[in-house]
C-alpha positions, 0 to 999 in steps of 0.5 A: 255157040260155046260157053266162052262166047256166051260169057264174053257177050253176056250183059251185067244184067244177065249175069245177075239173073244167072247168079240169082238162079244159081244161088237161090234156085229161082229166077228173079221173077220167082219161077223155079229153076230146073236142075239142068238150068241151075247147073248151066247157070252155075257154069256161066256164073263161074266163067263170067267171074273168071273171064269178065270180072276177074274177081278177087273176092272170097269164094269167087272164081279168079282170073286164073280159073281157081276159087279165090280163098282168103284166110281169116287174117286177109278177110279181117284186113279187107274189112278193116281197110273198107271200114277206114275208107268209109270213115274217111269218105264220110269225113270228106263228103258226108252226103256221098254214097259209100259202100258200107258194112253193117256192124252190130254191137252186142247189146 
Protein backbone atom coordinates (compact mmCIF):
# COMPACT_ATOMS: atom_id res chain seq x y z
CA UNK A 1 0.00 0.00 0.00
CA UNK A 2 1.41 3.41 -0.91
CA UNK A 3 1.57 6.51 1.30
CA UNK A 4 -1.25 8.38 -0.46
CA UNK A 5 -3.66 5.45 -0.06
CA UNK A 6 -2.79 5.25 3.64
CA UNK A 7 -3.31 9.00 4.09
CA UNK A 8 -6.63 9.10 2.26
CA UNK A 9 -7.96 6.29 4.49
CA UNK A 10 -6.50 7.64 7.74
CA UNK A 11 -8.96 8.57 10.48
CA UNK A 12 -8.60 11.94 12.24
CA UNK A 13 -7.79 10.08 15.47
CA UNK A 14 -4.91 8.21 13.84
CA UNK A 15 -3.65 11.48 12.32
CA UNK A 16 -3.52 12.95 15.85
CA UNK A 17 -1.53 9.92 17.04
CA UNK A 18 0.99 10.30 14.20
CA UNK A 19 1.17 14.04 14.84
CA UNK A 20 1.95 13.41 18.51
CA UNK A 21 4.64 10.88 17.57
CA UNK A 22 6.24 13.24 15.04
CA UNK A 23 6.16 16.27 17.35
CA UNK A 24 7.14 14.74 20.69
CA UNK A 25 8.96 11.52 19.83
CA UNK A 26 6.46 9.55 21.89
CA UNK A 27 3.18 7.85 21.16
CA UNK A 28 0.17 9.23 23.07
CA UNK A 29 0.52 6.38 25.62
CA UNK A 30 4.10 7.53 26.41
CA UNK A 31 6.04 4.82 24.55
CA UNK A 32 9.15 6.22 22.85
CA UNK A 33 9.04 6.35 19.05
CA UNK A 34 12.01 4.85 17.20
CA UNK A 35 13.76 7.12 14.68
CA UNK A 36 12.45 5.23 11.66
CA UNK A 37 8.90 5.39 13.07
CA UNK A 38 9.24 9.12 13.69
CA UNK A 39 10.38 9.74 10.12
CA UNK A 40 7.45 7.73 8.77
CA UNK A 41 5.04 9.55 11.10
CA UNK A 42 6.38 12.89 9.84
CA UNK A 43 5.81 11.85 6.22
CA UNK A 44 2.27 10.73 7.02
CA UNK A 45 1.52 13.99 8.88
CA UNK A 46 2.82 16.11 6.02
CA UNK A 47 0.89 14.14 3.40
CA UNK A 48 -2.30 14.24 5.51
CA UNK A 49 -2.04 18.01 5.96
CA UNK A 50 -1.59 18.43 2.23
CA UNK A 51 -4.13 15.92 0.90
CA UNK A 52 -6.87 15.88 3.55
CA UNK A 53 -6.69 19.01 5.70
CA UNK A 54 -5.54 21.36 2.95
CA UNK A 55 -4.29 23.43 5.84
CA UNK A 56 -3.50 27.13 5.55
CA UNK A 57 -2.15 27.43 9.10
CA UNK A 58 1.36 28.75 9.51
CA UNK A 59 4.13 26.12 9.30
CA UNK A 60 1.91 23.33 7.99
CA UNK A 61 1.88 21.67 4.57
CA UNK A 62 -0.57 23.38 2.22
CA UNK A 63 -2.79 21.86 -0.45
CA UNK A 64 -0.09 22.35 -3.11
CA UNK A 65 2.47 20.47 -1.02
CA UNK A 66 4.46 23.52 0.09
CA UNK A 67 5.15 24.73 3.62
CA UNK A 68 2.71 27.50 4.52
CA UNK A 69 4.69 30.46 5.83
CA UNK A 70 2.96 33.63 6.86
CA UNK A 71 4.53 37.00 7.47
CA UNK A 72 4.41 38.67 10.84
CA UNK A 73 1.79 41.09 9.51
CA UNK A 74 -0.40 38.22 8.27
CA UNK A 75 -0.19 36.46 11.65
CA UNK A 76 -1.04 39.68 13.52
CA UNK A 77 -4.08 40.17 11.28
CA UNK A 78 -5.13 36.56 11.81
CA UNK A 79 -4.91 36.93 15.60
CA UNK A 80 -6.71 40.29 15.47
CA UNK A 81 -9.55 38.74 13.44
CA UNK A 82 -9.77 35.77 15.83
CA UNK A 83 -9.88 38.12 18.80
CA UNK A 84 -12.66 40.25 17.29
CA UNK A 85 -14.65 37.13 16.34
CA UNK A 86 -14.30 35.87 19.91
CA UNK A 87 -15.47 39.20 21.32
CA UNK A 88 -18.51 39.22 19.02
CA UNK A 89 -19.33 35.57 19.82
CA UNK A 90 -19.27 36.31 23.56
CA UNK A 91 -21.69 39.21 23.02
CA UNK A 92 -23.99 37.06 20.87
CA UNK A 93 -24.01 34.04 23.19
CA UNK A 94 -21.85 34.18 26.32
CA UNK A 95 -22.40 30.46 27.03
CA UNK A 96 -21.38 29.15 23.60
CA UNK A 97 -17.97 27.45 23.34
CA UNK A 98 -15.52 29.58 21.38
CA UNK A 99 -11.91 28.98 20.35
CA UNK A 100 -9.82 31.46 22.30
CA UNK A 101 -6.31 32.76 22.29
CA UNK A 102 -4.73 33.36 25.69
CA UNK A 103 -3.63 36.96 26.16
CA UNK A 104 -1.48 38.01 29.10
CA UNK A 105 -0.70 41.53 30.16
CA UNK A 106 2.67 42.47 31.60
CA UNK A 107 2.23 42.74 35.34
